[in-house]
N, C-alpha and C positions, 0 to 999 in steps of 0.2 A: 554618168555611170556611178559616180560616188553617191549621188542622191538615191539611186535605186538600191544600192547596197545598204545605205542607212535605213531606208524604209523597210527593207526585207529583214533587217536584223531585229530580232525580237528582244524585248527587255527581259533580262533574266535576273533573279535575285531581288534583294531588298536594298533600299537606299539606307545610308547611315542614319538619317533622321527617323526613318520608320523603325529601325532597330532600337534606337535610343528611346523612342516613344514606348515601345513594347516593354523594354527593360524597366522603364520608369513606372509603368502601370503595374507590372509584376512586383516591383519593390513596394509600392503603396499597398497592394493587396496583402503581401506578406507582413508588412508593418501593422496592418489592421487585424489580421487573423492570428498571428503568433501569440499575442498576449491572451487571447481567448482560449487558445489551445492549452497553454500552461495552466490556466485556471481549471480546466477539465482534468488535467493530470493530477493536480493537487487534490481536487475533489475525489478522484478515483482512489488515490492513496489513503485518504481519510476513510472512505467507505470500506476499503479492503482491510485496513487496520482495525476499524471498529468491528467488522464482521469476524475477524480472527479473535479479537478480545471476547466478543459475545460467545463464540464457540467454546473458548477455554472456560469462560465463566459458567456456561451451561454444563460443561464436563465436571467442573468443580462442584456445582450444585447437585448433579446426579451422584457424584461420589459421596458428598456430605450427607445425602439422604440415605445412603446405604452404609455409611461408616459406623462401625461398632463403637469404638472408644476414641478414635483419632481423626477428628474432622480437620479439613484444611482451614486454617484460620487466616486472619488478615496479614500476618507477617510471613506466611509461607511464600517462598520465591518460586519462580518458574523453574529454576535449577533444581530445587527440592522436588518439585512435581515430576520433572523428568527422571530423577533418581528414585521416584516412588517413596518419597518421604514427606511427612507432614511438617517436619522441621529438621534441623541438622542431626538430631539424635533419635527421632522416632519414625519408624516405617508406617506407611499408610496401612490401614486395617479395615477391610470391608469386602464388598463384592469384587471379585477378581476382574470381572468385565469392566466395571466402573473404574477400577484402578488402571487397567491397561488402556482404556479410552483416555483417561486423564493424562497418563504418561505420554501416549502417542500424540495427543493434541498439543500438549505443552512442547514436545519436541518439534513438531511440524511448524509451529508459529515462531519458534526461536531460530529458524534457519531461513536463508534466502536474503534477498535484497532489502525487504522491508521487515526484517526480523525484529521481534520484541526481545529486549535484553533479558538474559537469564536472571539478572538481579532484581527484576521487576517483581513486586509483591502482589498478592491477591487484592490488597487495598488499592494499589495503583491501577490495577485492571478495572476495578469498579469506578475509580475516578475518571478513567479514560472514556467510560460510557456516558459520562455526564453530557447533557444536551448542550452545555455552554462551550464544550471543546469542539470546535468546528474546523480547525486548520490542522494540517499534517504536523507542523511545527509544534502546535499546542498539544497534540497527542504524544509526540515524541518527548516533550517536556514533562508530561505526566508520567510517561512510562520510563 
């Protein structure tokens, strides 16, 4: 009778060895994939920051092309741009649409997780667009 009960009893679940094998395989896969994913994250941050910088540089160039007497120079900071100033003492002077675009662009890239510091100068922005700056740490060092 015992033999019949053992034969009729179906095997349910996994053995300890099977579970350990699956966990080991998952651990190996994570160890291989995780470093690659962090590389993509860094690359995405570099791309995003460079795109933000290019957008602001373009807004500066548009403003400078319409500026009457007060262009943005290399020492103008992002904070000055947000405040609508070419420097600490001089207001921006030119096409109001270009000024508004410049102010809004400067404000938007100085907010959020990957914000550009408001003490960053126009010259620093141009340096960040250099082809040799390829890492997020490198861009943050320039900015």
